N, CA, C and O atoms as a MOPAC input file, in Angstrom:
PM7 MOZYME 1SCF
protein

 N    -26.59400 1     0.82200 1   -47.66600 1
 C    -25.50100 1     1.13400 1   -46.34600 1
 C    -26.62200 1     1.67300 1   -45.18700 1
 O    -27.74400 1     2.14900 1   -45.36500 1
 N    -25.95300 1     1.43700 1   -44.06000 1
 C    -26.27400 1     1.70400 1   -42.85400 1
 C    -26.65800 1     3.24300 1   -42.24300 1
 O    -25.73000 1     4.00000 1   -41.96000 1
 N    -27.59300 1     3.52700 1   -42.11700 1
 C    -27.86400 1     4.99500 1   -41.45700 1
 C    -29.05800 1     5.06000 1   -40.75700 1
 O    -29.94300 1     4.34500 1   -41.22700 1
 N    -29.35200 1     5.72100 1   -39.75100 1
 C    -30.28300 1     5.71400 1   -38.91200 1
 C    -31.45400 1     6.44100 1   -39.58800 1
 O    -31.38300 1     7.53600 1   -40.14600 1
 N    -32.63300 1     5.60300 1   -39.44200 1
 C    -33.99500 1     6.31100 1   -39.85100 1
 C    -34.53200 1     7.86200 1   -39.52700 1
 O    -35.00100 1     8.73800 1   -40.25400 1
 N    -34.23000 1     7.78600 1   -38.02800 1
 C    -34.44800 1     9.10000 1   -37.17700 1
 C    -33.70900 1     9.35400 1   -36.02300 1
 O    -33.49800 1     8.47400 1   -35.18800 1
 N    -33.25900 1    10.61100 1   -35.90900 1
 C    -32.31300 1    10.96300 1   -35.02600 1
 C    -32.81200 1    12.18100 1   -34.32700 1
 O    -33.34500 1    13.07800 1   -34.98000 1
 N    -32.64000 1    12.27800 1   -32.77400 1
 C    -33.00300 1    13.09100 1   -32.04300 1
 C    -32.27100 1    14.52500 1   -32.69600 1
 O    -32.96700 1    15.45000 1   -33.11500 1
 N    -30.96600 1    14.55100 1   -32.71300 1
 C    -30.13500 1    15.67900 1   -33.08300 1
 C    -29.61700 1    15.29000 1   -34.51700 1
 O    -29.22500 1    14.17500 1   -34.85800 1
 N    -29.67600 1    16.17600 1   -35.12100 1
 C    -29.23900 1    15.99200 1   -36.61600 1
 C    -27.68000 1    16.02000 1   -36.71600 1
 O    -27.07600 1    15.14300 1   -37.33400 1
 N    -27.03100 1    17.08000 1   -36.07300 1
 C    -25.70800 1    17.55300 1   -35.81900 1
 C    -25.25700 1    17.33600 1   -34.66200 1
 O    -25.96700 1    17.80300 1   -33.77200 1
 N    -24.09400 1    16.65800 1   -34.24100 1
 C    -23.75100 1    16.56000 1   -33.16500 1
 C    -22.32300 1    17.26100 1   -33.14300 1
 O    -21.76200 1    17.70300 1   -34.14600 1
 N    -21.85000 1    17.29500 1   -31.92800 1
 C    -20.67600 1    18.06100 1   -31.57400 1
 C    -19.63300 1    16.97800 1   -31.70600 1
 O    -19.73000 1    15.80800 1   -31.33600 1
 N    -18.42100 1    17.69400 1   -32.41500 1
 C    -17.25200 1    16.72000 1   -32.53600 1
 C    -16.81700 1    16.65100 1   -31.23200 1
 O    -16.47900 1    17.71200 1   -30.70800 1
 N    -16.73200 1    15.33200 1   -30.40800 1
 C    -16.40300 1    14.90700 1   -29.25800 1
 C    -14.71600 1    14.43300 1   -29.67000 1
 O    -14.25900 1    14.18400 1   -30.78500 1
 N    -14.00700 1    14.42100 1   -28.29300 1
 C    -12.74700 1    14.03300 1   -28.25300 1
 C    -12.69300 1    12.84100 1   -29.04500 1
 O    -11.94000 1    12.76500 1   -30.01500 1
 N    -13.54000 1    11.79100 1   -28.64700 1
 C    -13.56600 1    10.56200 1   -29.02600 1
 C    -13.34200 1     9.33400 1   -28.11400 1
 O    -12.62300 1     9.61100 1   -27.15400 1
 N    -13.67600 1     8.32400 1   -28.14700 1
 C    -13.69600 1     7.23600 1   -27.12600 1
 C    -12.72800 1     5.98900 1   -27.59300 1
 O    -12.81400 1     4.89100 1   -27.04300 1
 N    -11.76700 1     6.26700 1   -28.69200 1
 C    -11.38200 1     5.22300 1   -29.38700 1
 C    -10.45200 1     4.45900 1   -28.35700 1
 O    -10.21500 1     3.25100 1   -28.33600 1
 N     -9.97800 1     5.45200 1   -27.49900 1
 C     -8.53600 1     5.03100 1   -26.43600 1
 C     -9.22600 1     3.95200 1   -25.26500 1
 O     -8.65600 1     3.00400 1   -24.72400 1
 N    -10.50700 1     4.38000 1   -25.08400 1
 C    -11.14700 1     3.62800 1   -24.06300 1
 C    -11.28000 1     2.00800 1   -24.48600 1
 O    -11.25800 1     1.70700 1   -25.68000 1
 N    -11.40100 1     1.11500 1   -23.58400 1
 C    -11.84100 1    -0.29900 1   -23.92000 1
 C    -13.01000 1    -0.49400 1   -24.01000 1
 O    -13.62500 1     0.15500 1   -23.16400 1
 N    -13.73900 1    -1.19000 1   -24.74700 1
 C    -15.11500 1    -1.77400 1   -24.71700 1
 C    -15.44400 1    -2.65700 1   -23.57200 1
 O    -14.74800 1    -3.57500 1   -23.13800 1
 N    -16.64600 1    -2.23900 1   -23.12200 1
 C    -17.19500 1    -3.01300 1   -21.72000 1
 C    -18.27300 1    -3.66600 1   -22.13100 1
 O    -18.52500 1    -4.69200 1   -21.49900 1
 N    -19.22100 1    -3.28900 1   -23.28700 1
 C    -20.52200 1    -3.93400 1   -23.45100 1
 C    -20.29200 1    -5.20500 1   -24.58500 1
 O    -20.78000 1    -6.31400 1   -24.36900 1
 N    -19.49700 1    -4.91100 1   -25.80700 1
 C    -19.60700 1    -6.00600 1   -26.66900 1
 C    -18.18100 1    -6.65200 1   -26.94200 1
 O    -17.51700 1    -6.58900 1   -27.97700 1
 N    -17.88900 1    -7.27800 1   -25.76800 1
 C    -16.40900 1    -7.68700 1   -25.29700 1
 C    -16.56100 1    -9.19800 1   -26.04800 1
 O    -15.58400 1    -9.58400 1   -26.68900 1
 N    -17.69500 1   -10.01500 1   -25.98900 1
 C    -17.70300 1   -11.51500 1   -26.16000 1
 C    -18.40400 1   -11.96500 1   -27.44900 1
 O    -19.25100 1   -11.13000 1   -27.76500 1
 N    -18.35800 1   -12.70500 1   -28.05900 1
 C    -19.27400 1   -13.62300 1   -29.03200 1
 C    -20.80400 1   -13.94800 1   -28.37200 1
 O    -21.03200 1   -14.78000 1   -27.49300 1
 N    -21.59900 1   -13.23200 1   -28.91000 1
 C    -22.89200 1   -13.49200 1   -28.20600 1
 C    -23.79900 1   -14.50900 1   -29.20800 1
 O    -24.42700 1   -15.48500 1   -28.79800 1
 N    -23.73800 1   -14.12900 1   -30.39900 1
 C    -24.83100 1   -15.06500 1   -31.09500 1
 C    -24.27800 1   -15.76600 1   -32.04000 1
 O    -25.02900 1   -16.65800 1   -32.43300 1
 N    -22.98300 1   -15.71600 1   -32.71300 1
 C    -22.43600 1   -16.86200 1   -33.43600 1
 C    -21.42300 1   -17.78000 1   -32.93100 1
 O    -21.42300 1   -18.02100 1   -31.72400 1
 N    -20.69600 1   -18.23900 1   -33.57500 1
 C    -19.46700 1   -19.16500 1   -33.26700 1
 C    -18.34800 1   -18.58100 1   -33.11000 1
 O    -17.62100 1   -18.80600 1   -32.14300 1
 N    -17.99400 1   -17.52800 1   -34.30400 1
 C    -16.80300 1   -16.83900 1   -34.43800 1
 C    -17.00100 1   -15.46000 1   -34.65400 1
 O    -18.02400 1   -15.04400 1   -35.19900 1
 N    -16.08900 1   -14.72200 1   -34.26400 1
 C    -16.40500 1   -13.07900 1   -34.40500 1
 C    -15.18900 1   -12.61800 1   -34.80800 1
 O    -14.15400 1   -13.27300 1   -34.92500 1
 N    -15.40100 1   -11.20300 1   -35.05900 1
 C    -14.12000 1   -10.32800 1   -35.39800 1
 C    -13.82900 1    -9.27700 1   -34.39500 1
 O    -14.56000 1    -8.28900 1   -34.33800 1
 N    -13.15000 1    -9.37100 1   -33.86200 1
 C    -12.66500 1    -8.47000 1   -32.66100 1
 C    -11.69300 1    -7.26400 1   -32.97500 1
 O    -10.61200 1    -7.48800 1   -33.51900 1
 N    -12.04200 1    -6.10700 1   -32.66400 1
 C    -11.13300 1    -4.97900 1   -32.77400 1
 C    -10.31100 1    -4.79800 1   -31.78100 1
 O    -10.61900 1    -4.69100 1   -30.59400 1
 N     -8.89000 1    -4.74900 1   -32.40900 1
 C     -7.86300 1    -4.41000 1   -31.39300 1
 C     -7.42100 1    -3.19100 1   -31.08600 1
 O     -6.88200 1    -2.94600 1   -30.00700 1
 N     -7.67600 1    -2.02600 1   -32.32500 1
 C     -7.32700 1    -0.59100 1   -32.14100 1
 C     -8.91800 1    -0.02200 1   -32.14800 1
 O     -9.91000 1    -0.64300 1   -32.52900 1
 N     -8.86500 1     1.13600 1   -31.69300 1
 C    -10.05300 1     1.91000 1   -31.90500 1
 C     -9.87400 1     2.92300 1   -33.07600 1
 O     -8.77300 1     3.39000 1   -33.36900 1
 N    -11.17800 1     3.27000 1   -33.80800 1
 C    -11.22900 1     3.88900 1   -34.86700 1
 C    -12.40500 1     4.29400 1   -35.08800 1
 O    -13.22400 1     3.62400 1   -34.45800 1
 N    -13.05700 1     5.46500 1   -35.99100 1
 C    -14.07300 1     5.67900 1   -36.67000 1
 C    -14.16900 1     4.60800 1   -37.64100 1
 O    -13.11600 1     4.23700 1   -38.16100 1
 N    -15.49800 1     3.92600 1   -38.04500 1
 C    -15.87900 1     3.05800 1   -38.95600 1
 C    -17.16500 1     3.48800 1   -39.57100 1
 O    -18.20800 1     3.63800 1   -38.93500 1
 N    -16.99300 1     3.71300 1   -41.09800 1
 C    -18.14200 1     4.26100 1   -41.63400 1
 C    -19.20800 1     3.37900 1   -42.18100 1
 O    -18.79800 1     2.25500 1   -42.47100 1
 N    -20.35700 1     3.58000 1   -42.37800 1
 C    -21.54100 1     3.00600 1   -42.95300 1
 C    -21.18500 1     2.22600 1   -44.35400 1
 O    -21.78600 1     1.21900 1   -44.72700 1
 N    -20.08300 1     2.87000 1   -45.08900 1
 C    -19.56900 1     2.38700 1   -46.30700 1
 C    -18.65600 1     1.23700 1   -46.06500 1
 O    -18.69100 1     0.29700 1   -46.85900 1
 N    -17.69200 1     1.21100 1   -44.86500 1
 C    -16.57300 1     0.14600 1   -44.57000 1
 C    -17.50100 1    -0.98500 1   -44.12900 1
 O    -17.29900 1    -2.14600 1   -44.48300 1
 N    -18.40900 1    -0.66300 1   -43.43600 1
 C    -19.24600 1    -1.80500 1   -42.82700 1
 C    -19.75600 1    -2.66300 1   -44.03200 1
 O    -19.47200 1    -3.85600 1   -44.13700 1
 N    -20.65500 1    -1.86800 1   -45.08500 1
 C    -20.98300 1    -2.57600 1   -45.80500 1
 C    -20.18700 1    -3.61400 1   -46.90300 1
 O    -20.49800 1    -4.72500 1   -47.33300 1
 N    -19.02000 1    -2.73200 1   -47.14900 1
 C    -17.84600 1    -3.48000 1   -47.81400 1
 C    -17.75400 1    -4.83800 1   -47.04500 1
 O    -17.95100 1    -5.95000 1   -47.53500 1
 N    -17.43400 1    -4.56000 1   -45.80500 1
 C    -17.26600 1    -6.03700 1   -45.31500 1
 C    -18.09400 1    -6.92600 1   -45.04200 1
 O    -17.68100 1    -8.07000 1   -44.84800 1
 N    -19.32100 1    -6.66200 1   -44.96500 1
 C    -20.55900 1    -7.39900 1   -45.25400 1
 C    -20.58300 1    -7.94800 1   -46.49400 1
 O    -20.72300 1    -9.16600 1   -46.60100 1
 N    -20.46400 1    -7.20900 1   -47.50700 1
 C    -20.28900 1    -7.83400 1   -48.93700 1
 C    -19.46500 1    -8.84200 1   -49.02500 1
 O    -19.72500 1    -9.87900 1   -49.63500 1
 N    -18.46100 1    -8.61800 1   -48.44900 1
 C    -17.07800 1    -9.85700 1   -48.49600 1
 C    -17.47500 1   -10.88700 1   -47.88000 1
 O    -17.10000 1   -11.94200 1   -48.39300 1
 N    -18.21200 1   -10.98800 1   -46.79700 1
 C    -18.59400 1   -12.07100 1   -46.01600 1
 C    -19.79600 1   -12.75800 1   -46.70800 1
 O    -19.81600 1   -13.98800 1   -46.65800 1
 N    -20.58200 1   -12.25400 1   -47.20900 1
 C    -21.85700 1   -12.77300 1   -48.15800 1
 C    -21.28000 1   -13.50100 1   -49.35400 1
 O    -21.69300 1   -14.63000 1   -49.61900 1
 N    -20.49100 1   -13.00700 1   -49.97600 1
 C    -19.71100 1   -13.63900 1   -51.20800 1
 C    -18.82100 1   -14.73700 1   -50.92100 1
 O    -18.50300 1   -15.65500 1   -51.67800 1
 N    -18.46800 1   -14.53000 1   -49.76000 1
 C    -17.17500 1   -15.89300 1   -49.31700 1
 C    -18.12200 1   -17.14600 1   -48.77200 1
 O    -17.81600 1   -18.28600 1   -49.12100 1
 N    -19.26000 1   -16.93100 1   -47.92700 1
 C    -19.79600 1   -17.82100 1   -47.31800 1
 C    -21.07000 1   -18.50900 1   -48.51100 1
 O    -21.66200 1   -19.56900 1   -48.30600 1
 N    -21.23900 1   -17.79800 1   -49.49400 1
 C    -22.16700 1   -18.10800 1   -50.30400 1
 C    -23.38300 1   -18.26800 1   -49.67400 1
 O    -23.81600 1   -17.32100 1   -49.01700 1
 N    -24.10200 1   -19.43600 1   -49.76300 1
 C    -25.27700 1   -19.78200 1   -49.23900 1
 C    -25.69700 1   -19.93700 1   -47.68200 1
 O    -26.68300 1   -19.59000 1   -47.03100 1
 N    -24.51000 1   -20.61000 1   -47.39200 1
 C    -24.27100 1   -21.21400 1   -46.05000 1
 C    -23.92800 1   -20.36200 1   -45.00700 1
 O    -23.11900 1   -19.46600 1   -45.24500 1
 N    -24.52700 1   -20.51500 1   -43.59200 1
 C    -24.09800 1   -19.69900 1   -42.53700 1
 C    -24.62700 1   -18.12200 1   -42.11500 1
 O    -24.94400 1   -17.41900 1   -43.07400 1
 N    -24.69700 1   -17.76400 1   -41.30700 1
 C    -25.44600 1   -16.68000 1   -40.88600 1
 C    -24.36900 1   -15.70100 1   -40.26300 1
 O    -23.42400 1   -16.01400 1   -39.53800 1
 N    -24.76400 1   -14.32700 1   -40.75700 1
 C    -23.93800 1   -13.40200 1   -40.22000 1
 C    -24.79200 1   -12.32700 1   -39.42500 1
 O    -25.95400 1   -12.03100 1   -39.70300 1
 N    -23.94000 1   -11.71900 1   -38.25700 1
 C    -24.41000 1   -10.82100 1   -37.48000 1
 C    -23.49100 1    -9.60500 1   -37.52000 1
 O    -22.26200 1    -9.65700 1   -37.48600 1
 N    -24.40800 1    -8.24900 1   -37.61400 1
 C    -23.22800 1    -6.92500 1   -37.76500 1
 C    -23.66400 1    -6.34100 1   -36.32100 1
 O    -24.82900 1    -5.98500 1   -36.14700 1
 N    -22.66700 1    -6.24800 1   -35.25000 1
 C    -22.66200 1    -5.93800 1   -34.09300 1
 C    -22.51800 1    -4.43900 1   -33.87700 1
 O    -22.75800 1    -3.98400 1   -32.75900 1
 N    -22.13500 1    -3.62600 1   -34.89300 1
 C    -22.12700 1    -2.40400 1   -34.92600 1
 C    -23.23700 1    -1.41100 1   -35.60200 1
 O    -23.81400 1    -1.85700 1   -36.59400 1
 N    -23.49600 1    -0.42900 1   -35.26000 1
 C    -24.38900 1     0.52000 1   -36.21300 1
 C    -23.82600 1     2.02100 1   -36.25900 1
 O    -23.60800 1     2.60400 1   -35.19700 1
 N    -23.62800 1     2.54500 1   -37.29800 1
 C    -23.34900 1     3.78000 1   -37.27500 1
 C    -24.22800 1     4.85600 1   -36.94700 1
 O    -24.92400 1     5.23200 1   -37.89100 1
 N    -24.38800 1     5.47100 1   -35.83000 1
 C    -25.45600 1     6.44800 1   -35.76100 1
 C    -24.88800 1     7.85100 1   -35.22400 1
 O    -25.53300 1     8.65100 1   -34.54600 1
 N    -23.57300 1     7.99900 1   -35.65100 1
 C    -23.03400 1     9.26400 1   -35.35100 1
 C    -22.63200 1    10.19300 1   -36.72000 1
 O    -21.77100 1     9.92100 1   -37.55600 1
 N    -23.37900 1    11.17500 1   -36.68500 1
 C    -23.29500 1    11.90700 1   -38.11700 1
 C    -22.21000 1    12.94400 1   -38.02800 1
 O    -21.99000 1    13.66200 1   -37.05200 1
 N    -21.49400 1    12.93200 1   -39.28500 1
 C    -20.09000 1    13.48400 1   -39.67400 1
 C    -20.69500 1    14.65900 1   -40.63000 1
 O    -21.33200 1    14.34400 1   -41.63500 1
 N    -20.47400 1    16.02900 1   -40.28100 1
 C    -20.73600 1    16.93300 1   -40.97100 1
 C    -19.35300 1    17.58900 1   -41.80600 1
 O    -18.22600 1    17.73900 1   -41.33500 1
 N    -19.79600 1    17.90000 1   -43.09100 1
 C    -18.62200 1    18.50000 1   -44.14300 1
 C    -19.26800 1    19.69000 1   -44.85300 1
 O    -20.35300 1    19.77500 1   -45.42800 1
 N    -18.14500 1    20.72200 1   -44.61900 1
 C    -18.86600 1    21.77900 1   -45.53900 1
 C    -18.14500 1    21.78400 1   -46.75500 1
 O    -17.13500 1    21.08000 1   -46.76500 1
 N    -18.48000 1    22.53700 1   -47.99100 1
 C    -18.34600 1    22.51400 1   -49.19200 1
 C    -16.74300 1    22.87400 1   -49.38300 1
 O    -16.15900 1    23.49800 1   -48.49800 1
 N    -16.10100 1    22.47000 1   -50.52100 1
 C    -14.93800 1    22.93200 1   -50.78700 1
 C    -14.82000 1    24.49700 1   -51.41400 1
 O    -15.58000 1    24.98900 1   -52.24800 1
 N    -13.69700 1    25.11500 1   -50.80200 1
 C    -13.19900 1    26.55500 1   -50.89600 1
 C    -14.64600 1    27.48700 1   -50.15000 1
 O    -15.19900 1    28.49400 1   -50.59100 1
 N    -14.85900 1    26.92000 1   -49.25500 1
 C    -16.06300 1    27.81100 1   -48.52500 1
 C    -15.52200 1    28.80000 1   -47.55600 1
 O    -14.55700 1    28.30500 1   -46.97300 1
 N    -15.72800 1    29.77000 1   -47.24300 1
 C    -14.92300 1    30.89400 1   -46.45100 1
 C    -15.37600 1    30.39300 1   -45.03400 1
 O    -16.29400 1    29.57700 1   -44.95500 1
 N    -14.72300 1    30.88600 1   -43.88000 1
 C    -14.91000 1    30.46600 1   -42.47100 1
 C    -16.36500 1    31.32100 1   -42.16500 1
 O    -16.70100 1    32.33900 1   -42.77000 1
 N    -17.09600 1    30.69100 1   -41.14000 1
 C    -18.30100 1    31.19900 1   -40.80400 1
 C    -19.35600 1    30.62300 1   -41.51100 1
 O    -19.17500 1    29.61100 1   -42.18800 1
 N    -20.41800 1    31.15800 1   -41.41900 1
 C    -21.65800 1    30.45700 1   -42.14000 1
 C    -22.41600 1    29.34400 1   -41.48000 1
 O    -23.36700 1    28.88100 1   -42.11000 1
 N    -22.13300 1    28.85500 1   -40.31400 1
 C    -22.65900 1    27.83600 1   -39.59900 1
 C    -21.74100 1    26.43200 1   -39.93500 1
 O    -20.71100 1    26.39800 1   -40.60900 1
 N    -22.38200 1    25.35100 1   -39.30200 1
 C    -21.87400 1    24.16400 1   -39.44700 1
 C    -22.15000 1    23.67800 1   -40.85700 1
 O    -23.01500 1    24.32500 1   -41.44800 1
 N    -21.55900 1    22.60800 1   -41.56200 1
 C    -21.79900 1    21.86100 1   -42.66800 1
 C    -23.08800 1    21.26300 1   -42.44800 1
 O    -23.84800 1    21.37400 1   -41.48600 1
 N    -23.22300 1    20.43900 1   -43.79300 1
 C    -24.42500 1    19.43800 1   -43.93400 1
 C    -24.00900 1    18.03200 1   -43.35200 1
 O    -22.81300 1    17.76300 1   -43.46600 1
 N    -24.69700 1    17.23600 1   -42.83600 1
 C    -24.29500 1    15.93500 1   -42.69700 1
 C    -23.80400 1    15.00300 1   -43.97500 1
 O    -24.58700 1    14.82600 1   -44.90800 1
 N    -22.78600 1    14.54800 1   -43.98500 1
 C    -22.43500 1    14.07900 1   -45.14400 1
 C    -22.29700 1    12.41900 1   -44.78100 1
 O    -22.41700 1    11.70800 1   -45.77900 1
 N    -22.11800 1    11.86800 1   -43.80100 1
 C    -22.32800 1    10.31500 1   -43.78200 1
 C    -22.07500 1     9.87600 1   -42.15700 1
 O    -21.59600 1    10.65800 1   -41.33600 1
 N    -22.37400 1     8.85900 1   -41.92900 1
 C    -22.55000 1     8.37900 1   -40.45300 1
 C    -21.41500 1     7.35700 1   -40.22700 1
 O    -21.06200 1     6.62800 1   -41.15400 1
 N    -20.80700 1     7.28900 1   -38.94200 1
 C    -19.83700 1     6.68800 1   -38.30500 1
 C    -20.57200 1     6.21300 1   -36.91900 1
 O    -21.57700 1     6.61000 1   -36.32900 1
 N    -19.46600 1     5.02700 1   -36.63400 1
 C    -19.22900 1     4.80200 1   -35.22700 1
 C    -18.17700 1     4.71100 1   -34.90400 1
 O    -17.34600 1     4.45200 1   -35.77500 1
 N    -17.69500 1     4.90000 1   -33.36200 1
 C    -16.46600 1     5.09600 1   -32.67500 1
 C    -16.27500 1     3.71800 1   -32.27400 1
 O    -17.06600 1     3.33000 1   -31.41400 1
 N    -15.43300 1     2.89700 1   -32.68200 1
 C    -15.35800 1     1.72900 1   -32.18000 1
 C    -14.11100 1     1.43800 1   -31.38500 1
 O    -13.01700 1     1.58100 1   -31.93100 1
 N    -14.19200 1     1.06600 1   -30.21500 1
 C    -13.26900 1     0.86100 1   -28.95800 1
 C    -12.43500 1    -0.50900 1   -29.25700 1
 O    -12.85200 1    -1.39800 1   -29.99900 1
 N    -11.24400 1    -0.53800 1   -28.59100 1
 C    -10.74300 1    -1.57600 1   -28.63100 1
 C    -11.21800 1    -2.66800 1   -27.82600 1
 O    -11.48900 1    -2.41500 1   -26.65200 1
 N    -11.38700 1    -4.01200 1   -28.31800 1
 C    -12.07500 1    -4.73100 1   -27.77700 1
 C    -13.29400 1    -5.39700 1   -28.23000 1
 O    -13.53700 1    -6.57700 1   -27.97700 1
 N    -13.99400 1    -4.69000 1   -28.84600 1
 C    -15.40700 1    -4.71500 1   -29.47300 1
 C    -15.55400 1    -5.62100 1   -30.50900 1
 O    -14.68100 1    -5.65100 1   -31.37600 1
 N    -16.78000 1    -6.58000 1   -30.58700 1
 C    -16.84600 1    -7.41400 1   -31.39100 1
 C    -17.67900 1    -6.87600 1   -32.42500 1
 O    -18.80100 1    -6.41900 1   -32.20600 1
 N    -17.07700 1    -6.93300 1   -33.67000 1
 C    -17.70200 1    -6.15500 1   -34.90800 1
 C    -18.66500 1    -6.93300 1   -35.77000 1
 O    -19.80700 1    -6.58000 1   -36.06600 1
 N    -18.03400 1    -8.06400 1   -36.14100 1
 C    -19.04900 1    -9.09200 1   -36.74900 1
 C    -18.99200 1   -10.56400 1   -36.20100 1
 O    -17.98000 1   -11.13800 1   -35.79600 1
 N    -20.09000 1   -10.99700 1   -36.25600 1
 C    -20.02600 1   -12.37200 1   -35.98300 1
 C    -20.66200 1   -13.29800 1   -36.99900 1
 O    -21.56500 1   -12.81600 1   -37.68300 1
 N    -20.21700 1   -14.93100 1   -37.24800 1
 C    -20.44500 1   -15.68100 1   -38.30000 1
 C    -20.93000 1   -17.00700 1   -37.71300 1
 O    -20.51800 1   -17.19500 1   -36.56800 1
 N    -21.50000 1   -17.71800 1   -38.08400 1
 C    -22.15200 1   -19.28100 1   -37.59300 1
 C    -22.48300 1   -20.31400 1   -38.56400 1
 O    -22.85700 1   -19.74300 1   -39.58800 1
 N    -22.50800 1   -21.40400 1   -38.68300 1
 C    -23.12600 1   -22.29200 1   -39.48100 1
 C    -21.92500 1   -22.68800 1   -40.51400 1
 O    -22.15200 1   -23.33800 1   -41.53500 1
 N    -20.78300 1   -22.28700 1   -40.18900 1
 C    -19.48000 1   -22.92200 1   -41.42500 1
 C    -18.37400 1   -23.50900 1   -40.54100 1
 O    -18.05900 1   -23.28000 1   -39.37300 1
 N    -17.95900 1   -24.21500 1   -41.33200 1
 C    -16.42000 1   -24.93100 1   -40.65800 1
 C    -15.86300 1   -23.93300 1   -40.30100 1
 O    -16.14800 1   -22.84100 1   -40.79500 1
 N    -14.72400 1   -24.12000 1   -39.13900 1
 C    -13.65300 1   -23.30000 1   -38.58800 1
 C    -12.89000 1   -22.78900 1   -39.61800 1
 O    -12.65700 1   -21.58000 1   -39.58900 1
 N    -12.40000 1   -23.53700 1   -40.62800 1
 C    -11.39200 1   -22.60300 1   -41.37600 1
 C    -11.91200 1   -21.92300 1   -42.42400 1
 O    -11.21500 1   -21.10000 1   -43.01800 1
 N    -13.27900 1   -22.19100 1   -42.81100 1
 C    -13.76900 1   -21.08900 1   -43.63200 1
 C    -14.53400 1   -19.99200 1   -43.26100 1
 O    -14.89800 1   -19.06300 1   -43.98100 1
 N    -14.81300 1   -20.22500 1   -41.73000 1
 C    -15.39700 1   -18.96800 1   -40.96300 1
 C    -14.18800 1   -18.21200 1   -40.72200 1
 O    -14.41900 1   -17.04400 1   -41.03400 1
 N    -12.86600 1   -18.37000 1   -40.25900 1
 C    -11.87600 1   -17.88900 1   -40.14300 1
 C    -11.32300 1   -17.05400 1   -41.32200 1
 O    -11.00800 1   -15.88500 1   -41.09800 1
 N    -11.21000 1   -17.47300 1   -42.32400 1
 C    -10.77000 1   -17.12400 1   -43.71300 1
 C    -11.77800 1   -15.88400 1   -44.12400 1
 O    -11.29000 1   -14.78600 1   -44.39200 1
 N    -13.02900 1   -16.07400 1   -44.15800 1
 C    -13.99700 1   -15.17200 1   -44.34000 1
 C    -13.95900 1   -13.98200 1   -43.42200 1
 O    -14.11500 1   -12.88100 1   -43.95000 1
 N    -13.79000 1   -14.04200 1   -42.24100 1
 C    -13.49300 1   -13.11500 1   -41.27000 1
 C    -12.48500 1   -12.25000 1   -41.67100 1
 O    -12.70000 1   -11.05400 1   -41.86800 1
 N    -11.17000 1   -12.88200 1   -41.83200 1
 C    -10.05000 1   -12.48000 1   -42.13300 1
 C    -10.05500 1   -11.49600 1   -43.36700 1
 O     -9.41200 1   -10.44700 1   -43.39600 1
 N    -10.82800 1   -11.94700 1   -44.34200 1
 C    -11.11500 1   -11.04700 1   -45.34900 1
 C    -12.05900 1   -10.08100 1   -45.30500 1
 O    -12.05700 1    -9.20800 1   -46.17300 1
 N    -12.93000 1   -10.09000 1   -44.37500 1
 C    -13.46400 1    -8.77400 1   -44.18700 1
 C    -12.77600 1    -7.81400 1   -43.48400 1
 O    -12.88000 1    -6.59500 1   -43.62000 1
 N    -11.90100 1    -8.56500 1   -42.54400 1
 C    -10.94800 1    -7.34700 1   -41.56800 1
 C    -10.31600 1    -6.39000 1   -42.35400 1
 O    -10.23800 1    -5.24000 1   -41.92200 1
 N     -9.69800 1    -6.77600 1   -43.80100 1
 C     -9.09800 1    -5.97800 1   -44.63700 1
 C    -10.16200 1    -4.71000 1   -45.15100 1
 O     -9.68000 1    -3.69900 1   -45.66200 1
 N    -11.15800 1    -4.81300 1   -45.02700 1
 C    -12.23900 1    -3.58300 1   -45.67400 1
 C    -12.29600 1    -2.72400 1   -44.29200 1
 O    -12.95000 1    -1.69600 1   -44.47000 1
 N    -11.82100 1    -2.84700 1   -43.02700 1
 C    -12.07100 1    -2.06300 1   -42.02300 1
 C    -10.98600 1    -1.36800 1   -41.45600 1
 O     -9.91800 1    -1.98000 1   -41.47500 1
 N    -10.99000 1    -0.14300 1   -40.91000 1
 C     -9.86800 1     0.70800 1   -40.67900 1
 C     -9.16300 1     0.29700 1   -39.05000 1
 O     -8.17300 1     0.89700 1   -38.63200 1
 N     -9.69300 1    -0.54600 1   -38.44200 1
 C     -9.29100 1    -1.33300 1   -37.37700 1
 C     -8.60900 1    -2.45600 1   -37.48800 1
 O     -8.83900 1    -3.23900 1   -38.41000 1
 N     -7.70800 1    -2.67600 1   -36.59000 1
 C     -6.92300 1    -3.91500 1   -36.91400 1
 C     -7.93400 1    -4.99500 1   -35.97600 1
 O     -8.42700 1    -4.76000 1   -34.87300 1
 N     -8.05500 1    -6.21000 1   -36.78200 1
 C     -9.07500 1    -7.06000 1   -35.98900 1
 C     -8.40000 1    -8.67100 1   -35.84100 1
 O     -7.50900 1    -9.13800 1   -36.55000 1
 N     -9.00200 1    -9.24700 1   -34.87500 1
 C     -8.54300 1   -10.53200 1   -34.85700 1
 C     -9.75400 1   -11.57200 1   -34.75900 1
 O    -10.84100 1   -11.18100 1   -34.33300 1
 N     -9.58900 1   -12.72100 1   -35.10000 1
 C    -10.65000 1   -13.50200 1   -35.29800 1
 C    -10.72000 1   -14.28800 1   -34.34500 1
 O     -9.75900 1   -15.01700 1   -34.10300 1
 N    -12.16000 1   -14.34000 1   -33.38300 1
 C    -12.06200 1   -14.94800 1   -32.03300 1
 C    -13.18800 1   -16.14100 1   -32.05200 1
 O    -14.15800 1   -16.20700 1   -32.80700 1
 N    -12.86200 1   -16.93500 1   -31.17000 1
 C    -13.85100 1   -18.08000 1   -31.34300 1
 C    -14.67400 1   -18.26800 1   -30.10100 1
 O    -14.10200 1   -18.10200 1   -29.02400 1
 N    -15.79900 1   -18.55500 1   -30.11600 1
 C    -16.89400 1   -18.53400 1   -28.84400 1
 C    -16.44500 1   -19.45100 1   -27.67000 1
 O    -17.14100 1   -19.54600 1   -26.65900 1

C-alpha cells in the first residue's frame, strides 16, 4: 500500500477539506492514452488506490502500462475505542488524499480502446468517487 516514507509533520490538523474545489493541476491525461477522471470529490485511502491498481493489473494481464497520478500523503488519526475525552490526539492510522473534482486519478496505455475502457470502468468501482473514463 502507498504511504509516505518520511513526513515533515506526523499529525496534521483536520482541515475543512478541498473536495468542493475543482482540480487545477491534474486535469488532463498526460502519460497514457486513457484516464480515469473524478467527477466528485472525496478522500481516497491508500487501500482503495491499491484495490483499484490490483483490478487494473489483473484485467490487463501483461500488456499495457499503468500510471497512478495520486498519492496519499495526508495522515488520518484515530483514537482507541472507548477512550475518554482528552489525553491528546490519537495515533496515525492511515493516509488519504483529498481528491478534487476533475482530477485524473489513473492512466493506462498500450491497450485497445474497448479493453482499456472496461479495465478503468472496473477500477472505478473500487474508488469512493464517481469517475468517468476519458481519452487523450
